[in-house]
N, C-alpha and C positions, 0 to 999 in steps of 0.2 A: 666731104670734109677732108682736109689735108691730114695726112697720117705721120706720127711723130715716130721715129725710131730710135729709141736710146741706145747708145754707144758708151762701154765704158772702156777707158783706156787703162790697163794694169800692166805696163811695162817697166814701171820704175823700181829702183833700189833702195831708195830711202835711207841712204848711209848716215844721214844727220841724225836718224834715230837709232844708231848702234847704242849699245850691243844686242838689243832685242830684234831690230830690224838688219837683216842681211841679204845678200844676193840670194841666197839660196831659200830664203823665206822672207820678202820685204814687208813692210809696213802695211801695206792695204791686205795681206793676209792675216793681220794680228787683231786683236779687240783691245787697241788702246785705247780709245775713248768709250767704251762701253761693254755691254756684254756681247754684242755681236763684232765681227772684224769689221773693219773700215768698206770693204768690197761688197760686204752684206748689206751694210747700210744704203751705200750707193746703189745697189741692185733693187732695194725695198722702195726706195725714193720714186722709182719709175716701172714699180709692179702693178699699179693699178690700169688695167686692161682697156677700161672705158677712156683712157687718155692715150694710153702708149701702146706701140706694138710690141712684138718680142724682142727680147734684149738681145744685142750683139756685146761681145767682149773681145777686144783684142790685146794678146795676152802673150807674155814669153812661154815659150813651147813648154821651159823645164817645170811650169807650175801649173800646167793643163790639167792635173787630177786632183790637184788642191780646190782650185777654183771651181771645178765642176761639183765637186764634194760639197762645198760652202755653199755654193748656190741652191743645191740640192738640199740642203738641211735648212732653207728659209722657204722651200716650195716652189722654187724656179727649175722646173724639170727638162725645160727645152730651150736653154739659150744657144746662140750661135756662137760658139768659142774659137776665134781666129787665131790661128799659131803664127807668131813672127819667127823666122828661124835667125834673125839677129837685131839688136836695138837699132833703129833708125830715127828715134825722136819721133814727136808727135805727127808732123805732116804726112809721111807716108802711112801712118796706121790710120788716119784720119781719110786719107784716100782712098785706102781700103774698104772702110766702112762704109762711105758715099757711095763706092760703085758697087757694093753689095746691095745698097739701099734702092740704089737707081734701076737697079735691074728689075726689083721688084715693083717699083712704083715711080714712075716719072715725075711725080710731084713731091718727093718724098721728104720730110725734113730730119735732119739727123740732130739728136741732141746729144753732144760729146761732154762727158763727164771724166774727169780723172778719177780712180779708184780710191784715192786716198784722201779725200777731203772729206770734212766734218760741217753738216748744215744741220743746224739744231732745231728751225723752223719749217718743217717740209710742206706745210700749206702756204707761207711765203715763197719758198721757191717755186711751188706750182702756179701760183700766182704771177711771178716775174717771166716763166716759162709761157702762160697764156699772154702776158702784156707783150712778147717779142714775136708771137706765132704769125700775127698778121703781116708783119714786117717782113720777116723770113719768107713768106708767101710771095711777097712782092719782089724778092731777089736779093733783101739784104742779108749780110753776114752778121748776125746778132751775137754780140757778147754781152755778159751779164758783169755789171761792174759794181762792186761792194762799195758802199758810204763809207769812208774812214773814220774811225774813231781815235785814231794816233799818228803821229807822223812816222810811219813802219818804212823801213829801207829794204825790208826784205820783199817787196812786193813790186811789180811793175804798175805803172800808172796809167790810166787813159784820161785825157781831157775830153770832156763832153762837149759836143758842139749844138747846133740848131736843132729844135726839135721836130721831129718827122712825123709821129703820130702818136697820141696819148702820151705815155712817159718814155717812149723811144728817142732815143738822141743821136744825131750823126756823128760819128767818132771825128775829133777835131786832130787830134795826135795821140800817139804812144810815148811813153817815157819809160825806159829802163829803170831799173832799181836805182832811185835817186839817193844823194848823201841827204842826211838829217837835216841839214838847213833847208834845202830843196824840198824836204817832205813838209817839214813844217810850214814853209810858204803856201804849197798847195793846200794843206789844211785849212789855212787861215783864210785863202783866197776862195775857197770852194770851187766847185764845179770839176774837181779831179775825184776819181774813183780808181779802187784798188782793182787790178785785172785779175778776175776769178780763173781763168782758164778754163772757164765752161761756156759752150758755144750751141749755138740754134743755127743750122746751115741748111740751106736748100741745097740738096745733094747734088743734082747735076749743074746748078750754078758755081757752086764750089769747085767741082770737077774743071768747069771750064776757066776760072779764075788762076788755078791751079795749073792748068797747061798753060795759060798766058805767061804766069811769072816763073815757073819752076817745071819746064816740059819735061825734064828728065825723071822727075819724082812722079809727076801724072803718069809718064809711060811705064814706068819700073811697077809702079802699084797697080795699075790696070792690069798690065800683063800678068802680073802675078795672081790677081783675082782670077782671069780667064783661065790660067793654068792650075789652080789651086785643085787639092786633093781631100776626097773626104777621109778621114782615120778615127776610126769608131765613131764617137760623137762631135770630133772635131773636124775642122777647116782647115788644113795646112798649106800654107803660103810656100812657093818653090824658092828655096834659098837661090838660086842662080837668077832669078828674076827680081826678088824682094831686095836682095843686097846691092842691085844696082842702083838703088836711090839713095841720094845723099841724106845725111843726117841732117834736118833741119826742123825747126819747129812749126806749128801752123801760123803762130804770129809773124815769125821772118817771112814765112814762105808766100803768105797769102795777105794776113790780116792787115799788116803794117804796109801793102801795096795798093791794095783793093780801095777803089772809090766808093764801095758799097758796104763797108765797116759802119755798123750800127751798135749802140750800148743801151742796154736796159738797167737803169740805176735801180740794185736790189738791197733789200734789208733782210735776207733770211739767215742773219747770224752765220757765218761762214769761216771756217779756217782751213788753210791748205795743210796744216800741222807738219810745218817745215822744219820743225827742230822741238826739242822736249819742253821748252820754254812755252811753246803755243798749248800743249797738253796742260800746262799750269795754268794758262790764262783760261781754258774752258772747263776746267776741272772743278769739282766740289771741293772747296777749299776750308780749312776750321779756321777757329776764332784766332789763331796766329798766322793765317794765310797760308798754310801749308797742303799741298796735296798729297796724301800717302795711300800708297796701293801696296796689299799685300802684307806681309810680315814685317811691319816698321814700327818701331818705338822712338818717340822723340822726347827730348828734353832742352827747353830754352832754344827750341828751332822757329825760326822764322821764314815767310817767303820762300818756301823750299817746294822742291817737287821730289819726292822720295817714292821708289818703288822697286819692289822685290818680286822676282818671280822664281824664286829658289829661298837662299839663305834668309835668315833675320838680319834685317839693316836697323841698327843703332846709331842715331845721331844726337849729338849733345853741343849745345850753344853756338850753332852755324846760322848763318843768313844767306839767303839768294843763292842756295846750291841746287845742283841737280843731283842726285845720287839715282842710280839705276844698277840693280844688281840682275844680273840673268844667271843662269845654271854654270856657264863658264868665263864669264866676264862681270868686272864692275866699272861703272862710269862713274867717273867724279869730277863735275865741271861748275864754272860759275855761270849763274843763270844768264849773264848777258854775254857768255862766250859760247854758247852751246851752239851757234851755227859752225863753229870750229872743231865740231866732232868729225867732221868728214875729212880732217888733215890727220886725225888718229887713225881713221880706217885706212887713209892712203901709204902712213908709214908702216901698219901691219902688212900690206899687202906688199910692199916693198921688201919685208922680212919674210914674204911667203908663209905667213902665218893663218893657218887655217880659219881662226877665230874672226879674220877680216871678213870672210864672205860666207862661210859655211857653219850652220847651225848644228848642235851637237843631236837633236833631235831630228832626223832625217824622214821626210814624207813620201810614200810610195801609193801608188793607186789603190792598193788593198789594205792601207793603214799607214803605219811608221815603226819606225825602230831608234833607238837612242842606246850611246856608249854608255855604260856603266863602270865599267874598270879594264885595263891593258896593262899588258906586262911582256916579260919574254916569251914569246912563241905561243900567248894565249891573250884574248880579249873577251870580255864579257857584255852582251846587250839585253835589252830590255826590248821584247817585240811585241807589238798589239797588231792584231789582225780583224778587220772589220766583220760584222756578220753578213754569212754568204760569201765572202772572198777567199781568194786563193793567191799563194805564191806561183812563180813559174814553176814548171818542172825542170830540174836543174842538177846539175852536178859540179864539183870541186875538184880540182887537182892538187892543191896544196894544203887542204885543210880536213879535219874532221868536224864534228858539229855534235854538242849535246844539246837536248832541248827538256826542259822541265816546265810543265803546266801550272801557272799560278791561279788560273781560275779561266773557265770556259771550257769549251770540246773542240779539241784538236782532231782533224782526219789527216792522218800522215800515211804515205807512200813512199816506201822504201824498195826499190828495184823491184817494183810492180805490185809488191805485197802491202796491202792496206790494215791501218789498224785504228782504232779510236783511243785517245787518252784524255782523260779528266783530270782534275785539280789532284796535285801531287804527285802525279804521274810522270814517267821520263823515258827518253828514247835516245838511243846512239846512232847516229849517220856516219858511216865510215867512210874514208876518204874516197873519192871516186863514184860513191852508190849515187844512183839517181833517185831522187828525192822530191817531193811537194808537201807544203803544209798548208792544209785549208781549215776555215771556220765553217762548220756546218751549221752551227748553232744561231740563237738569234740574239746573243749577248756578245759583246767583243771578247777575244780570246787575247789572253795575256799568258806571256810566256818567257823564261829566261834563257837564252841562248850562250852556250859556253864554245867557242871556237879554240881550237889549239892546231897548231901546224906550223910549217917553216915561212909561209905568206899567208898573210890575212886580208889583203886588199880587196875592195868591193869588184875589183875588174876579175877575180878570179870566180866568176860565175859563167858555166856554159849553159845557155837557156835552151832548153830541147821542145819547149811548148809554153806559150804565153795567152792569158786571156786577153791582154792589153796591148799586145802587138807592138811590145817592146823586142829590140834585137839583143 
């Protein structure tokens, strides 16, 4: 029986879902469409060991510890997490995954899925994969096309051609995101499908097609796999090899050029969550067609998406709006203009504003910290350390620190002397002292840190010893 190796691509930044999605913590790592993050939902879809082999995730190296923790939270303990040293679009990432699968199994099929898609009917998704398996085994490059229910202009389209077997059709042609009039004509004519960006590919045949059409990408990706190194639980691709691949999508590199492209018409209630309006479309709407999440109060509001991840949002007498309030930024947009949110992000980047790319909450392999307040020669942070985790053994040249334990138990080492601190206890770490903070307990440790000194940047850390192999 042919084995299917699921692959999740988790390299995007999701700038259209700013202010919650940012480069430092993009949309796939957020619970935007339910209780779990989109990465977790994607992984859970292929967690059935009777159907699928162990999971591979190709990810931005900066997100590695968060991805590992999110997968652990849903019971996926042994994924292969491959770290990209730089973004190179989807073709090099898929080539890496195909090369890794082909090393294990000459007949391997890879099921390639973006990490940030919502699929509401998992059983229908599995049926679509089953429908495309025989064609992929025979060498076809299988896509999954979504039956359109509106003349959407934000998706690429696939024109389905002759029937190959069962529901599988040959791809007649690909169409880039069309203008509305063209999309309306496609909807009326029938035979056109939205390109979901999900693929079922025979690993070796895909690599052969990639070598035929984009030999440079093939060479760079396969060389990167050969020279990859293990870093804790991760597989790190060498930058000098991987970055030689040009940035190109799977569609442009292979699917639009190969004679073996096939499509399975699918009905698994799909959204690529490309903008806030997509979350309004799939969300639970009230009698006035509003989706309200978090601390939201409305009066006379219709057909709007309102979300708060912090302050109370109150809206009165408005229609067709997107209002999203984060801890440090608020977005207000017309619902039909939310594709242009990325232009706001670009403008903020041009001003070097940190809110364009950085979240207030910063995740680390041991937990996270969040800025609370800052002033002249001081700043205050909240720090949460996960059970059993510890920060690096470190020192600072330009700042001293005070730690106050809010709850949990802290094991603190200062210049070789250890002490245990509990709730409402505090400690002072002088400038230059070698110190470490650990959580020996079974519940999260929460504390307040007050830094004071002439320079308070994160680069004033000298790590002497680190459990996570950071430099």
